[in-house]
Z-matrix of the N, CA and C atoms (Angstrom, degrees):
N
C 1 1.454
C 2 1.530 1 108.86
N 3 1.288 2 116.02 1 131.42
C 4 1.461 3 121.49 2 -178.48
C 5 1.525 4 110.81 3 -72.57
N 6 1.351 5 115.07 4 148.08
C 7 1.467 6 119.44 5 177.49
C 8 1.531 7 109.11 6 -69.56
N 9 1.332 8 116.41 7 143.71
C 10 1.458 9 118.12 8 177.31
C 11 1.523 10 110.17 9 -65.24
N 12 1.335 11 115.57 10 138.56
C 13 1.460 12 120.88 11 -179.31
C 14 1.516 13 110.37 12 -99.91
N 15 1.306 14 115.55 13 148.27
C 16 1.459 15 123.23 14 178.45
C 17 1.528 16 109.74 15 -62.33
N 18 1.326 17 116.60 16 132.43
C 19 1.469 18 119.87 17 -177.92
C 20 1.526 19 111.41 18 -67.63
N 21 1.335 20 117.73 19 -33.98
C 22 1.466 21 119.86 20 178.54
C 23 1.525 22 111.17 21 -72.35
N 24 1.349 23 117.09 22 -34.81
C 25 1.469 24 120.38 23 175.88
C 26 1.526 25 110.01 24 -62.68
N 27 1.335 26 116.14 25 -42.43
C 28 1.472 27 120.15 26 178.58
C 29 1.522 28 110.74 27 -61.63
N 30 1.344 29 117.06 28 -43.80
C 31 1.473 30 120.99 29 -179.87
C 32 1.525 31 111.70 30 -63.13
N 33 1.345 32 116.24 31 -37.62
C 34 1.461 33 120.91 32 -177.92
C 35 1.530 34 112.02 33 -84.39
N 36 1.300 35 117.24 34 -8.04
C 37 1.456 36 120.91 35 179.72
C 38 1.513 37 113.80 36 78.43
N 39 1.331 38 117.49 37 23.60
C 40 1.463 39 121.24 38 177.54
C 41 1.520 40 107.95 39 -70.13
N 42 1.339 41 116.21 40 124.74
C 43 1.463 42 119.53 41 -174.50
C 44 1.520 43 113.09 42 -92.00
N 45 1.342 44 117.54 43 -22.90
C 46 1.459 45 118.48 44 177.12
C 47 1.517 46 108.58 45 -69.37
N 48 1.314 47 115.72 46 140.38
C 49 1.458 48 119.80 47 -177.69
C 50 1.522 49 108.59 48 -83.28
N 51 1.311 50 115.28 49 116.74
C 52 1.456 51 120.67 50 175.65
C 53 1.514 52 106.83 51 -109.38
N 54 1.296 53 115.69 52 129.22
C 55 1.452 54 120.31 53 -178.65
C 56 1.527 55 109.43 54 -63.55
N 57 1.316 56 115.23 55 129.72
C 58 1.461 57 120.99 56 -178.90
C 59 1.514 58 109.66 57 -111.40
N 60 1.327 59 114.70 58 148.63
C 61 1.453 60 119.14 59 177.01
C 62 1.514 61 108.81 60 -149.16
N 63 1.317 62 115.37 61 168.98
C 64 1.469 63 120.81 62 177.30
C 65 1.512 64 112.14 63 79.18
N 66 1.310 65 114.74 64 -178.17
C 67 1.462 66 121.32 65 176.86
C 68 1.506 67 107.63 66 -127.47
N 69 1.318 68 120.12 67 118.78
C 70 1.456 69 127.19 68 -0.91
C 71 1.528 70 111.04 69 -70.42
N 72 1.313 71 115.31 70 161.21
C 73 1.455 72 120.80 71 -179.47
C 74 1.527 73 109.53 72 -67.82
N 75 1.337 74 115.80 73 109.14
C 76 1.467 75 121.21 74 -179.86
C 77 1.518 76 109.90 75 -132.95
N 78 1.332 77 115.28 76 146.48
C 79 1.457 78 120.12 77 173.20
C 80 1.530 79 108.01 78 -80.42
N 81 1.314 80 116.11 79 169.38
C 82 1.471 81 120.54 80 -177.82
C 83 1.526 82 111.32 81 -60.37
N 84 1.325 83 117.61 82 -38.09
C 85 1.466 84 121.26 83 -179.04
C 86 1.523 85 111.40 84 -62.73
N 87 1.326 86 116.64 85 -47.75
C 88 1.465 87 119.80 86 -178.46
C 89 1.529 88 112.24 87 -74.84
N 90 1.315 89 117.34 88 -31.00
C 91 1.472 90 119.91 89 175.63
C 92 1.533 91 109.43 90 -63.61
N 93 1.332 92 117.00 91 -44.10
C 94 1.468 93 122.34 92 178.26
C 95 1.530 94 110.81 93 -63.33
N 96 1.321 95 116.81 94 -42.48
C 97 1.472 96 120.77 95 -179.95
C 98 1.525 97 111.10 96 -63.08
N 99 1.326 98 117.00 97 -42.34
C 100 1.472 99 119.93 98 178.21
C 101 1.521 100 111.47 99 -65.25
N 102 1.344 101 117.05 100 -40.82
C 103 1.465 102 120.87 101 179.49
C 104 1.539 103 110.45 102 -63.40
N 105 1.331 104 117.23 103 -43.36
C 106 1.467 105 121.50 104 178.56
C 107 1.515 106 110.82 105 -63.43
N 108 1.313 107 116.49 106 -43.17
C 109 1.463 108 120.86 107 178.95
C 110 1.521 109 111.20 108 -62.16
N 111 1.322 110 116.24 109 -44.22
C 112 1.471 111 121.36 110 179.06
C 113 1.526 112 110.57 111 -63.50
N 114 1.340 113 116.90 112 -42.46
C 115 1.471 114 121.81 113 179.78
C 116 1.526 115 110.65 114 -63.64
N 117 1.352 116 116.94 115 -44.22
C 118 1.463 117 120.53 116 179.49
C 119 1.517 118 111.04 117 -63.75
N 120 1.327 119 116.94 118 -41.78
C 121 1.469 120 120.41 119 178.97
C 122 1.528 121 110.18 120 -61.86
N 123 1.329 122 117.39 121 -43.60
C 124 1.466 123 121.21 122 -179.91
C 125 1.521 124 110.90 123 -64.06
N 126 1.334 125 117.41 124 -41.55
C 127 1.463 126 120.92 125 179.25
C 128 1.527 127 110.32 126 -64.88
N 129 1.330 128 116.38 127 -45.73
C 130 1.469 129 120.51 128 179.54
C 131 1.521 130 110.79 129 -58.81
N 132 1.318 131 116.47 130 -46.17
C 133 1.469 132 120.60 131 179.90
C 134 1.530 133 110.59 132 -63.50
N 135 1.335 134 117.00 133 -40.64
C 136 1.465 135 121.88 134 -179.77
C 137 1.533 136 111.71 135 -61.99
N 138 1.343 137 118.01 136 -47.73
C 139 1.460 138 118.98 137 -176.87
C 140 1.527 139 112.01 138 -69.73
N 141 1.327 140 117.30 139 -30.82
C 142 1.467 141 119.60 140 176.17
C 143 1.523 142 110.03 141 -67.80
N 144 1.328 143 116.55 142 -48.20
C 145 1.469 144 120.43 143 -177.31
C 146 1.530 145 112.24 144 -69.63
N 147 1.324 146 118.13 145 -37.28
C 148 1.457 147 121.19 146 -173.88
C 149 1.523 148 113.19 147 -88.56
N 150 1.338 149 117.29 148 -41.73
C 151 1.462 150 120.33 149 -173.11
C 152 1.524 151 114.00 150 -114.52
N 153 1.321 152 117.73 151 -10.96
C 154 1.463 153 120.45 152 178.71
C 155 1.516 154 113.80 153 75.31
N 156 1.327 155 117.91 154 21.33
C 157 1.466 156 120.40 155 175.19
C 158 1.525 157 108.68 156 -118.83
N 159 1.315 158 115.57 157 148.54
C 160 1.462 159 118.33 158 179.60
C 161 1.526 160 109.98 159 -96.13
N 162 1.323 161 116.03 160 177.59
C 163 1.463 162 120.61 161 -175.19
C 164 1.530 163 111.95 162 -65.08
N 165 1.326 164 117.84 163 -29.95
C 166 1.469 165 120.57 164 178.03
C 167 1.529 166 110.17 165 -67.83
N 168 1.327 167 117.35 166 -41.39
C 169 1.460 168 120.96 167 178.09
C 170 1.536 169 110.43 168 -67.25
N 171 1.328 170 116.35 169 -40.03
C 172 1.472 171 120.87 170 175.71
C 173 1.525 172 109.12 171 -57.82
N 174 1.328 173 116.18 172 -45.94
C 175 1.470 174 121.00 173 -179.39
C 176 1.529 175 111.25 174 -63.72
N 177 1.333 176 117.67 175 -37.77
C 178 1.472 177 121.39 176 177.51
C 179 1.527 178 110.67 177 -61.91
N 180 1.332 179 116.44 178 -46.31
C 181 1.462 180 120.96 179 179.12
C 182 1.527 181 109.22 180 -62.18
N 183 1.332 182 115.82 181 -45.27
C 184 1.466 183 122.26 182 -179.72
C 185 1.526 184 110.82 183 -57.16
N 186 1.319 185 116.95 184 -46.89
C 187 1.470 186 121.66 185 179.81
C 188 1.522 187 110.83 186 -66.13
N 189 1.339 188 117.50 187 -41.68
C 190 1.472 189 120.58 188 -177.69
C 191 1.533 190 111.74 189 -65.32
N 192 1.337 191 117.70 190 -24.82
C 193 1.461 192 122.78 191 178.00
C 194 1.523 193 112.28 192 -88.28
N 195 1.310 194 117.36 193 5.94
C 196 1.461 195 120.68 194 -179.43
C 197 1.513 196 112.90 195 78.36
N 198 1.337 197 116.99 196 23.44
C 199 1.462 198 123.99 197 178.04
C 200 1.527 199 112.40 198 62.23
N 201 1.347 200 116.78 199 39.26
C 202 1.466 201 121.55 200 178.38
C 203 1.516 202 110.74 201 -155.25
N 204 1.321 203 115.53 202 169.80
C 205 1.458 204 122.87 203 178.15
C 206 1.527 205 109.19 204 -57.84
N 207 1.328 206 116.99 205 135.19
C 208 1.464 207 122.03 206 -177.05
C 209 1.523 208 112.72 207 -69.44
N 210 1.316 209 118.68 208 -20.14
C 211 1.463 210 120.40 209 -177.98
C 212 1.530 211 111.67 210 -97.59
N 213 1.320 212 118.24 211 -59.23
C 214 1.473 213 119.99 212 -173.70
C 215 1.529 214 113.41 213 -85.15
N 216 1.310 215 117.66 214 -19.64
C 217 1.473 216 122.15 215 -177.27
C 218 1.521 217 113.00 216 54.90
N 219 1.333 218 117.31 217 23.59
C 220 1.467 219 120.96 218 178.75
C 221 1.512 220 110.59 219 -111.88
N 222 1.319 221 116.99 220 -47.19
C 223 1.454 222 120.74 221 -175.56
C 224 1.524 223 109.58 222 -78.69
N 225 1.330 224 115.83 223 128.57
C 226 1.461 225 121.02 224 -177.34
C 227 1.525 226 113.52 225 -102.48
N 228 1.317 227 117.24 226 -0.20
C 229 1.455 228 119.46 227 178.28
C 230 1.510 229 113.09 228 68.19
N 231 1.325 230 117.80 229 34.06
C 232 1.459 231 121.19 230 -178.13
C 233 1.518 232 110.97 231 -82.35
N 234 1.331 233 117.50 232 -56.38
C 235 1.461 234 119.26 233 -178.41
C 236 1.530 235 111.60 234 -79.89
N 237 1.312 236 117.41 235 -30.70
C 238 1.462 237 122.19 236 177.14
C 239 1.515 238 107.12 237 -136.46
N 240 1.320 239 116.37 238 128.51
C 241 1.465 240 120.19 239 -176.51
C 242 1.522 241 110.90 240 -62.58
N 243 1.318 242 115.30 241 151.20
C 244 1.458 243 121.15 242 178.47
C 245 1.531 244 109.99 243 -69.84
N 246 1.321 245 115.72 244 148.35
C 247 1.464 246 121.67 245 -179.74
C 248 1.523 247 110.22 246 -81.08
N 249 1.324 248 115.85 247 146.63
C 250 1.461 249 120.88 248 173.71
C 251 1.524 250 106.43 249 -82.39
N 252 1.326 251 116.19 250 114.93
C 253 1.460 252 120.79 251 179.61
C 254 1.519 253 108.79 252 -90.92
N 255 1.323 254 115.21 253 137.98
C 256 1.468 255 120.32 254 179.11
C 257 1.516 256 109.80 255 -145.55
N 258 1.322 257 115.64 256 157.58
C 259 1.450 258 121.32 257 177.48
C 260 1.520 259 108.25 258 -77.52
N 261 1.320 260 116.98 259 129.16
C 262 1.465 261 120.26 260 -177.91
C 263 1.516 262 112.70 261 -77.31
N 264 1.327 263 117.87 262 -14.37
C 265 1.466 264 120.88 263 177.84
C 266 1.518 265 111.71 264 -88.15
N 267 1.340 266 116.44 265 -44.88
C 268 1.463 267 120.43 266 -175.13
C 269 1.526 268 113.50 267 -102.28
N 270 1.336 269 117.09 268 -22.94
C 271 1.461 270 120.87 269 -176.90
C 272 1.514 271 113.20 270 84.93
N 273 1.332 272 118.80 271 2.83
C 274 1.462 273 122.39 272 -178.86
C 275 1.531 274 109.56 273 -68.74
N 276 1.328 275 115.67 274 129.11
C 277 1.464 276 121.27 275 177.30
C 278 1.519 277 107.19 276 -77.49
N 279 1.358 278 116.46 277 125.87
C 280 1.456 279 121.16 278 -175.46
C 281 1.517 280 112.95 279 -100.62
N 282 1.316 281 118.64 280 -32.15
C 283 1.456 282 120.92 281 -177.75
C 284 1.506 283 111.21 282 161.46
N 285 1.330 284 115.58 283 -164.36
C 286 1.460 285 122.01 284 -178.23
C 287 1.524 286 109.35 285 -115.21
N 288 1.323 287 115.66 286 131.20
C 289 1.455 288 121.62 287 -178.33
C 290 1.520 289 110.07 288 -130.33
N 291 1.333 290 115.54 289 153.21
C 292 1.463 291 119.56 290 172.31
C 293 1.532 292 107.39 291 -73.46
N 294 1.301 293 117.02 292 162.31
C 295 1.462 294 121.94 293 -178.36
C 296 1.518 295 113.49 294 -55.21
N 297 1.349 296 118.92 295 -49.59
C 298 1.462 297 119.08 296 -179.72
C 299 1.534 298 113.56 297 -59.69
N 300 1.324 299 118.20 298 -41.78
C 301 1.468 300 119.93 299 179.26
C 302 1.527 301 110.64 300 -68.43
N 303 1.315 302 116.96 301 -41.48
C 304 1.463 303 120.84 302 -178.68
C 305 1.526 304 110.86 303 -67.03
N 306 1.309 305 116.93 304 -46.19
C 307 1.467 306 122.09 305 -174.31
C 308 1.526 307 111.66 306 -87.44
N 309 1.341 308 117.01 307 -49.50
C 310 1.462 309 120.85 308 -170.30
C 311 1.522 310 114.04 309 -87.26
N 312 1.313 311 118.21 310 -21.25
C 313 1.468 312 119.53 311 177.69
C 314 1.522 313 109.18 312 -100.17
N 315 1.318 314 117.04 313 -72.02
C 316 1.470 315 119.64 314 -177.48
C 317 1.523 316 111.97 315 -67.49
N 318 1.305 317 117.60 316 -42.39
C 319 1.468 318 120.85 317 -178.81
C 320 1.511 319 111.98 318 -64.57
N 321 1.322 320 116.38 319 -45.47
C 322 1.459 321 120.49 320 -178.96
C 323 1.530 322 111.16 321 -64.60
N 324 1.344 323 116.14 322 -40.11
C 325 1.460 324 120.16 323 -179.66
C 326 1.534 325 112.55 324 -85.41
N 327 1.331 326 115.57 325 -0.08
C 328 1.471 327 122.59 326 178.44
C 329 1.529 328 112.51 327 54.63
N 330 1.318 329 115.99 328 41.61
C 331 1.468 330 123.38 329 177.71
C 332 1.531 331 112.96 330 58.04
N 333 1.329 332 118.40 331 23.66
C 334 1.455 333 122.30 332 -177.87
C 335 1.530 334 110.26 333 -83.13
N 336 1.331 335 116.55 334 113.04
C 337 1.464 336 121.77 335 -177.19
C 338 1.528 337 111.98 336 -64.11
N 339 1.325 338 117.52 337 -34.63
C 340 1.469 339 119.70 338 179.50
C 341 1.519 340 110.62 339 -66.15
N 342 1.334 341 117.41 340 -37.77
C 343 1.467 342 119.85 341 177.31
C 344 1.521 343 110.50 342 -64.58
N 345 1.322 344 116.89 343 -41.37
C 346 1.463 345 120.12 344 177.63
C 347 1.526 346 110.64 345 -64.14
N 348 1.321 347 117.16 346 -39.35
C 349 1.466 348 120.40 347 178.23
C 350 1.525 349 110.61 348 -65.40
N 351 1.337 350 116.37 349 -38.31
C 352 1.463 351 119.63 350 176.97
C 353 1.528 352 110.51 351 -62.16
N 354 1.324 353 117.08 352 -38.30
C 355 1.469 354 120.74 353 177.70
C 356 1.524 355 110.32 354 -64.15
N 357 1.317 356 117.25 355 -41.47
C 358 1.475 357 120.86 356 177.57
C 359 1.527 358 109.74 357 -63.86
N 360 1.328 359 116.60 358 -45.97
C 361 1.472 360 120.84 359 178.57
C 362 1.526 361 110.92 360 -60.25
N 363 1.334 362 116.74 361 -40.58
C 364 1.462 363 122.03 362 179.87
C 365 1.532 364 110.71 363 -60.80
N 366 1.340 365 116.59 364 -44.80
C 367 1.459 366 120.31 365 -179.79
C 368 1.531 367 111.57 366 -70.77
N 369 1.319 368 116.76 367 -34.25
C 370 1.462 369 121.40 368 -179.02
C 371 1.521 370 111.71 369 -74.05
N 372 1.324 371 115.87 370 -42.46
C 373 1.462 372 120.71 371 -175.98
C 374 1.527 373 109.32 372 -135.56
N 375 1.344 374 118.14 373 82.45
C 376 1.462 375 121.15 374 -177.35
C 377 1.536 376 111.95 375 -62.40
N 378 1.321 377 118.17 376 131.39
C 379 1.469 378 120.52 377 -177.66
C 380 1.533 379 113.36 378 -63.02
N 381 1.313 380 119.24 379 -30.99
C 382 1.466 381 121.71 380 -179.41
C 383 1.528 382 111.14 381 -64.42
N 384 1.319 383 117.61 382 -34.99
C 385 1.468 384 120.90 383 179.93
C 386 1.521 385 109.64 384 -64.20
N 387 1.339 386 116.95 385 -37.79
C 388 1.466 387 120.65 386 178.98
C 389 1.525 388 111.11 387 -66.73
N 390 1.333 389 117.80 388 -30.10
C 391 1.466 390 121.17 389 -176.50
C 392 1.534 391 112.06 390 -88.43
N 393 1.330 392 117.65 391 -49.33
C 394 1.476 393 120.35 392 -173.83
C 395 1.521 394 113.62 393 -114.55
N 396 1.310 395 117.95 394 2.20
C 397 1.458 396 121.09 395 -177.46
C 398 1.515 397 110.70 396 79.95
N 399 1.323 398 115.76 397 -176.67
C 400 1.467 399 120.26 398 -179.08
C 401 1.528 400 107.87 399 -74.12
N 402 1.311 401 115.80 400 119.73
C 403 1.464 402 121.94 401 -179.21
C 404 1.519 403 106.82 402 -128.88
N 405 1.324 404 117.72 403 128.12
C 406 1.468 405 123.22 404 -179.41
C 407 1.521 406 108.33 405 -99.82
N 408 1.326 407 116.72 406 136.90
C 409 1.467 408 121.02 407 179.14
C 410 1.528 409 109.77 408 -66.23
N 411 1.345 410 117.21 409 147.55
C 412 1.477 411 120.39 410 -176.90
C 413 1.520 412 114.27 411 -55.34
N 414 1.311 413 118.01 412 -39.27
C 415 1.467 414 118.94 413 -178.94
C 416 1.526 415 111.39 414 -64.99
N 417 1.327 416 118.04 415 -32.09
C 418 1.456 417 120.71 416 178.54
C 419 1.527 418 110.87 417 -78.57
N 420 1.339 419 118.02 418 -31.49
C 421 1.463 420 121.33 419 176.93
C 422 1.523 421 109.07 420 -63.68
N 423 1.350 422 116.86 421 -46.62
C 424 1.464 423 121.27 422 178.07
C 425 1.524 424 111.26 423 -60.40
N 426 1.325 425 115.96 424 -41.51
C 427 1.462 426 120.60 425 -179.70
C 428 1.526 427 109.27 426 -65.52
N 429 1.320 428 118.09 427 -41.00
C 430 1.453 429 122.49 428 -179.88
C 431 1.532 430 110.66 429 -63.24
N 432 1.355 431 117.41 430 -38.84
C 433 1.465 432 121.00 431 179.10
C 434 1.524 433 111.13 432 -64.98
N 435 1.328 434 117.47 433 -42.54
C 436 1.458 435 120.69 434 -178.56
C 437 1.521 436 110.29 435 -69.10
N 438 1.328 437 116.48 436 -32.36
C 439 1.472 438 118.98 437 178.26
C 440 1.527 439 110.22 438 -70.67
N 441 1.344 440 117.80 439 -37.35
C 442 1.462 441 120.47 440 -179.96
C 443 1.526 442 111.44 441 -71.45
N 444 1.327 443 117.95 442 -30.97
C 445 1.463 444 120.97 443 178.19
C 446 1.506 445 112.20 444 -65.61
N 447 1.333 446 116.88 445 -30.44
C 448 1.456 447 121.33 446 -178.71
C 449 1.516 448 112.98 447 -75.59
N 450 1.318 449 117.57 448 -15.26
C 451 1.468 450 118.86 449 -177.87
C 452 1.492 451 113.52 450 -95.02
């Protein structure tokens, strides 16, 4: 008995036999393509309905930010698209952020600029250094010794 062939492969005239499964009968390549297409359509519809911007405008913002989160500059939105960040008081769209920056930084601090400034001040001038001086944690002291031995 012949293996079932992917219905999309048959339509496209793909001659290599790709094992198909599920209903409809699709190979892994076409199943992935349909899932990506469905996900993109849902995202496009969501940003239009929620923020009033289309996928082209989203892409413009994404490109203008260097294709990464505007705050951490680490997350590129590859596996999960970046969130559209907006001001909850005015509704102004500010940019695209990864989930942790949107939720855990701005969301947690409730967009309070003074709280963000306090965080910057904390990192710039830690209060513990003013009280006890520069003190290195034991695990870092041990690590520093092993690194110096190697040189």
